[in-house]
N, C-alpha and C positions, 0 to 999 in steps of 0.2 A: 436628545429625542424631545417630542414636545407633543404634551396633551389638552384635550378642553378641562377646563375647570370655571362655572361660574361664566360662562361665556369668552374667557380669556386663554390664551394658550399657555402653556407654565412648558417651561422644558427642564429634562430630568436627565441626571448622565446614564449611559448605557452602563448594565451593571453586565461584568463580565469574570470569569474565574479564569484560574492556569491551572493547569497539570502539567507536572514535570515528571519527566522518566532520570531519578538521579545518577545513574548510570550512563547512560547517551552521553557521546561528546566527551567519551572519553572524562567523565565525570564533573562534564562541565552545568549539568541540566539545573540546577540548583540556581548556580550564581544568575544563568540566564534566564530563568524565571523571573528571577529577582529584577533582575534590569528591565523586561518586557511589561513588566506589572509597574516599573517605576516610568516608563517610558508613556503607557497607557493612562496612568494619573495623572501626570502633568499635561496631559492633552484631552480631561475633562472626565473619563471613564470611571467608576465606580466599582474597582476590585473587590468583590464581595470575600474571596475566598483565596490559597494558594496551598498546593497541596502536590506530594511525592505519589507516587504510582504503588500503590499498595504493592507486595511480594505475590498474593494470591491473585489468581485468574477473577473468580468470581468476587472478590473485594473490590479490584479495579474497575469491574463494571457496575458494581453497587454505587462507588465515590461518581464514577461518571453520570450516573442518573441522580447525582444527589445532587452534582454542582450543575449540571444541565438544566433540572428543576429549577435551580435559584435565578438563572442568568440567561440573558438576551445570548451570550457569548461566552464558548469555552475554547480559551488557547490552552493549545498542547506545545508543548516544546520536548521534542524528542526525534526520535526514528519514524520508519515508514510501518514499524509495531505496534508504535504507542498511538500514532495517529488512526489504524485500520480497528484496534480496540476501542476505540473512544466512539467513531463514527456507527462502528458495531452496535455497541450498545444505545447508541442516540436512535438509531432505525429503529434498531428491534424495541424500543419503547413508544415509539412513535413519536417522540421529542419534537420540537422545531427552532431549537441550540442553533445557531451558527458555528460552525468549528473554523479559528483561527489557527495556524500554521508555523510554528519556529523549529526550521528541521537544522538539527544538530546529528544527525544517524551518519550512517555508512551511506548509504546509496543514496538517498533521500526522494527515492523513483516519483514519486506523489507531488514534491517541490518540485524536480526540474518539469514534471510536465504539464503544470499548472504556471509557470514561468515565476515562482515566490525563492528569493535569492538565497543562496547557500549560508552567505554572513547575514548573522544575527542580527546586526545593528541596522542593515540594510531592510530585512523582513519586518522589524518591528513595524515601518511605514506602513507595511500591506493591510496592517489591522486596523488603523484608520482611515484607510483609503476608500471605505464601506463600498468596493464593490462585492456584490456575491454572486457568485456562479451555484448552479445547483449540479452538482456533477453523478456523473451513473455509477453504481457498483454492482457487486455481484454477490449470488450466495451459492451455496456449493451445498447441497443434499444428500448425504449418506444413501445407501438403498440396502435393503437384506436387514442383518440388525439394527434395530434403531441406533441414531448417533445425533450428536448437536448438527444441526446445521454452521456452516464456517462461511462468514462473509468477507470477502476482498475488496480493495480499491483500484487493485491494477492489474495482477496476473496469476493465474494457477498456472504451476509449470509439470509435469507428467514423463517421469526417464530421467536422463542423465542429471542435466543443470539442476533437477530435486536431491537427487543421490549426492552432488556435489555441495550444495546447500544442508543435508542434513550432517554431513561428514564434517565442514566447516564445524557448524553447532556443535558436533559433541568435542570438538577438537575445543575451540574457546573456550568453552566451559566446564572440560576437565581435563582433558591430558595438554594440551598447550594456550593454557589462559593466559601467562605473560606474553610467550612469541607473541600472540594474537595481538595484545597491547602494545606490544615493538613494531612489528611487522607490520601488521594491520593486512591488507589486501592479499599481503602473497602468500597466505595461507591459502587460500584458492588454487593458487599453482599445485602443490605437491594434492590437494583434493582433486580435482580436474584430471591427473593424473594417473590416482589411483581409480577414479571414476571410469577410465577410459578403461582401466585393464578387468573391468567390472563385467561380465557377460549377461548378469541378471537383470535384464532390460525388456520386459516382456512386452507384447503384444498386446493391445487394446484396443477396442471397438468404437470411433464415434459417431452418435447421429443426431444432426444439427436439424433442430426445429420438425417438420414433419417432412422430408425427405426422404424417397423411401429408401436411395443408397448411402451407405453409412463409409466409415475411413477407416482403414485397419493403419495403425501407426505403433511403433514406439518410444517415441519421442512427441510431444505438444508445448505449447503454449497457447493457452485462451486466455486473451488479453483484453483489457477494458481503454488500455492505454496504450498508445504508440511507444514511450518511455519502460526499457526492462536495464536491469541497473543503473551503470552509470554512464548515462545517453546512449544506451546501444538500444538494436530495434530489432524483434522478427515480426514485427506486425507493423509495420510504417504508415500504415494508413485511417490506425486504428484512434479511435474520440473519447473520450472520457463523457459527452453531450450528446452524443450519436441514437444513447438506445439500442445498441447494437453489441455483441463482443466480437471480436475476430479471431481465429484459429488457424495460426500454425503447427502441420504436423508434418513428420519425416517417418518414413520405414525404416530407414537405413540406420545403425548405430554402429557402423565400423568407427576405428577410430578418425579414417580419413571426413568421413564422413560429416563424423561430430564437428571435428576442428574446421571444415568447411564452414556449416552453419554457423558459428560461433564466429567467424572470420568476417562474415557477413551482416552479422548484425550487431559486430562494434563499428560498420561502417554503414549502419544502418541502411543496407542495402535489399530487397529483396533477394531469396534466395531459386535459383533457377534448375530444378533437378529432377528426372523423374519419378524420383519416390518421395516430393515434397507436392502438398497440396495450400493453399491459401481458401477458408471459407467464413462466411458471414451468418451471425445468426442471433437470436434471441434465446435458445436454450438450447441444453444438448444433454446428452443421454451417453455415458462412459463405463463400460464393461469389459472385465477381464477374466483370464481363468485365473490370476495369480494377484497378491497385493501389489497394487501401482508405488511407486516411492511420487510425494507428491508433496510442493510446496507453493506459499500463498503467500504472495507479498514480502517472499525473502524469507519468512518463516515454517519452518516445517513442519510437514503436518502426518497427522498416522496414517500409517497404509490404508487404501481403499481398493474394492473389487468392483463394485459399482457404486454410482454417483449422479446425480445430474448437477448442473450448472444453468444459471437461469442470471439474466440481468433484471436491476434492481432500477429502472429508468429514475434518473433526476432525486436518488436517496439522499443523499448529503447537499449540504447548503456549506460553502468553505468561502472564505475572503481568498481573494485573489486582487493580484497587480490592476490596478489601471494604465489602458494602454498610452505609452508614449508619456509616462508621469517620469517630473523630475525629481526626486529626493533630495530631502534635504538633509543635513547633516545629524544625527541624531547624539546628545550628550551622554 
């Protein structure tokens, strides 16, 4: 970075902080953060701080704001949840900090969407490529009793898939913590089978923008990105830079219909069925007679009966790969 002083241009190093989730990547968070800091320092950056994410959500938000206020760049080492929390705090406080992302989580949806390599030694080079992309995000505002808005970068899911996420989250944090560390994604199989047997997936109504017609569904994905989970897609035409949300909805949730939906999503194909709808919009209203099971960016959310979702165009600045760049080996 350069700035003028006394008619001369003076170079000053870019300031950055590193925020890492120590538990992510099977406990590799601190080691990867240390490597990232060394890499940036060797390339002329000034690393002003390096911190683990605190346990309490309020402390995590406060730490992000503190680090972002002191730096031009905040490098996040972790998974989608860590990145989402950092982005939410930056947006809520109207900070101008640019995010860098070293993905070491499980699904790494945002990294897949933006082309950020899954290998940390390759992702480090994205930090110094100096290509910034302004991406959209979205905000969920609960209706009825007041509640805190929820920020997301990739998607909001309602129904079956959210129930699977809730069940896996309970198991890996309580009952089957050690099993998840060993078997990882295989835990989703019994969770999906269990959720298929559960008939409690109530109807809900979605109204998109100002259209008079509403959609009645039992399962939906409201997406800001094309990517769902590990390269799957319910919304193959979605883009995080078009200022729109893409909606996939389905009325039937019998086991055969659900399996077909996820099989097509795995192959990133659109689903042709009489009960399936695809829509696009900037704002949605969702209402139901019973609490709905929800997840955002792979994290379980408290159940809601009424809420609004709106897109936040160009909400977050993030470092992304340059097209057709050759990465030099890192040390």
